[in-house]
Structure formats: C-alpha cells, structure tokens
C-alpha positions in Angstrom: 29.1 14.8 81.2 32.8 14.4 82.0 33.7 13.5 85.6 37.2 13.2 86.6 40.4 13.8 88.7 41.2 15.4 91.9 38.1 15.9 94.0 35.7 15.0 91.3 34.6 12.0 93.2 32.7 14.4 95.5 31.1 15.9 92.4 29.6 12.6 91.1 28.7 11.5 94.5 26.7 14.8 94.9 25.0 14.1 91.6 24.2 10.6 92.6 22.8 11.8 95.9 20.4 14.3 94.3 16.9 13.8 95.6 15.3 11.3 93.2 11.9 12.6 93.9 13.0 16.0 92.6 14.2 14.3 89.4 10.9 12.5 89.0 8.8 15.6 89.5 11.0 17.6 86.9 11.9 14.8 84.5 10.3 16.5 81.4 12.2 19.9 82.1 15.6 18.5 82.9 18.2 17.8 80.1 18.6 14.1 79.4 22.3 13.0 79.9 23.0 10.3 77.4 26.6 9.6 78.4 29.1 10.0 81.3 32.8 9.8 80.9 34.7 9.1 84.1 38.3 9.2 85.1 39.5 5.9 86.8 42.0 6.5 89.6 40.7 8.8 92.3 37.3 9.0 90.8 35.9 5.4 90.4 38.6 3.5 92.4 41.0 4.2 95.2 44.2 2.9 93.8 46.6 5.2 95.8 47.9 2.5 98.2 48.8 0.0 95.4 50.5 2.8 93.4 52.4 4.0 96.5 53.6 0.5 97.3 54.7 -0.3 93.7 56.8 3.0 93.5 58.2 2.3 97.0 59.3 -1.2 96.1 61.1 0.1 93.1 62.7 2.8 95.3 63.7 0.2 97.8 65.3 -2.0 95.2 67.5 0.9 94.2 68.4 2.0 97.7 66.4 5.3 97.5 64.2 6.6 100.3 60.5 5.6 100.3 57.8 8.2 99.8 55.0 8.6 102.3 51.6 7.4 101.1 50.0 11.0 101.6 52.7 12.5 99.3 51.5 10.3 96.4 48.3 12.5 96.3 50.3 15.3 94.8 52.4 13.1 92.6 49.8 11.1 90.6 47.6 12.2 87.8 50.1 12.9 84.9 51.0 9.4 83.9 53.8 6.8 85.0 56.8 8.8 83.7 55.9 11.9 85.8 55.0 9.7 88.8 58.4 8.0 88.7 60.3 11.3 88.1 58.6 12.9 91.2 59.3 9.9 93.3 63.0 9.7 92.4 65.4 11.7 94.5 66.1 15.0 92.5 69.8 14.5 92.6 69.7 11.3 90.7 66.9 12.1 88.0 67.8 11.5 84.4 65.8 10.7 81.3 67.6 7.3 81.1 67.1 6.4 84.8 63.3 7.5 84.6 62.8 5.2 81.7 64.5 2.2 83.5 62.5 3.1 86.7 59.2 3.2 84.9 59.8 -0.4 83.7 60.6 -1.5 87.2 57.5 0.3 88.6 55.3 -1.3 85.9 56.7 -4.8 87.0 55.8 -4.0 90.6 52.3 -2.6 89.6 51.6 -5.8 87.6 52.0 -7.8 90.8 50.2 -5.4 93.2 47.3 -3.6 91.5 44.6 -5.7 93.0 46.1 -5.9 96.6 44.4 -2.7 98.1 42.6 -1.0 95.2 38.9 -0.9 95.5 36.0 1.0 94.0 34.8 4.0 96.1 31.7 3.4 98.2 28.6 3.8 96.3 30.3 3.7 92.8 29.1 0.3 91.7 25.5 1.1 92.6 25.8 4.4 90.8 27.1 2.8 87.7 24.3 0.2 87.8 21.7 2.9 88.2 23.0 4.9 85.2 23.4 1.9 83.1 19.8 0.9 84.0 18.7 4.2 82.6 20.3 3.5 79.4 23.2 5.9 79.9 26.4 5.2 77.9 29.4 5.0 80.2 33.1 5.6 79.3 36.4 5.7 81.2 39.4 7.8 80.2 42.6 7.5 82.2 46.2 8.8 82.2 47.0 5.2 83.4 48.6 3.1 80.8 45.9 1.4 78.6 47.3 -2.1 79.4 46.3 -1.4 83.0 43.1 0.6 82.5 41.1 -2.0 80.6 41.7 -5.0 82.9 41.4 -2.9 86.1 38.1 -1.5 85.0 36.8 -4.9 83.9 38.0 -6.4 87.1 36.4 -4.0 89.5 33.2 -3.3 87.5 32.7 -6.3 85.2 32.9 -6.6 81.5 30.2 -4.7 79.6 29.5 -2.0 82.3 31.5 0.6 80.3 30.7 1.1 76.7 34.3 2.2 75.8 37.6 2.3 77.9 40.7 4.4 77.1 43.9 4.4 78.9 47.0 6.4 78.1 48.4 5.5 74.6 51.4 7.0 73.0 49.4 8.4 70.0 47.0 10.3 72.2 47.9 13.3 74.4 47.4 12.8 78.1 44.5 14.6 79.8 43.7 17.4 80.3 44.1 17.5 76.6 40.6 16.9 75.0 41.8 14.5 72.3 40.8 11.4 74.5 37.4 13.0 75.3 36.7 13.7 71.7 37.6 10.0 70.7 35.4 8.8 73.5 32.5 11.1 72.5 32.6 10.0 68.9 32.4 6.3 70.1 29.6 6.8 72.7 
C-alpha cells in the first residue's frame, strides 16, 4: 500500500484508527498487507516551517520579498528546483538564478531542518505497530536523497524503515512510478 502526499496523512491516520477488534474478528478474511510505502514530508513529518524559513532566508539574502508560511503548502511537493522557482519573484526567474538559489536554499536547509520539523502525532506509534506485525516499511520522497535518509533516521531511528529513497537524478520524481517499482522490488 502506498501512502503519500497532500492530505494522505488523514488516510493513514484513518487506517491506524480502524477498530482493532474488527480486524481481530475478521483477520482470516482480510488481505494481509506485507509492506507500506510512505511519503515523508506532509505524511510522516511536518517539515513545512523549516522549509519555509530556509526559503525565506535565501530570499532575504537576495533582497526579495518573503513568502508566507501558508503559501508553501501549494509550493511544495515537486522537488527543490520547483520550490525555489515558485518562491522567486516571477520577474527575476531564470534557469541560472534558480540553480544558484537552489544551492543557497540547500545551505540554509542544512542548518535548519531539525528546528521545527516533527513527526505528526501518532506516527511513531503507528510505525512501531506495523513493524511489530512484521510489515516492511519504506519511504519515497521528492526531497533530495541526501536529506531524506538522515531526516528519516533522525526522527524515526535507524532500522525502522527497510528502505529509504529520496530524489536522485537518475530516477524520475513522483508521481512517476519508477521509485515505487524500485521500492517494491527491494521490499
């Protein structure tokens, strides 16, 4: 089962809240789920405040107007390059400036990603329950792989997830299924 992005937190929270007595009574007739694949940002962790502050510090350094935190909900989800492009004033956007600003954003995010980012309520317990049932767990994110692995291990511990994949140049971004196929083959 793949769980991810934009409101999917409510989906897996609903699954977690399913009446356990119902599951116990119908265990033999229910399909056994052997693996769950999760998105990271907005599904397992709330990272919006640190992402927003990192972008805004990059914008501040260049003298551009800051973006309101609420605007970031519509800006995230398609990788760093798109996030930076959307944050920059339209009049100054160019491929070259976006590349430079992505590096500046990365430098800020390196400093800030642990400041306000937290797992959503109940996620740690849900993952422990799934792991205790022998379910394989994976993470696929459009966040750069160099951030995805340490963030996942920082917030959930090493060994909770059987496989972690962040965005890599050789794999198309979600919603392309290439990462999910790679994950499924591993799990």
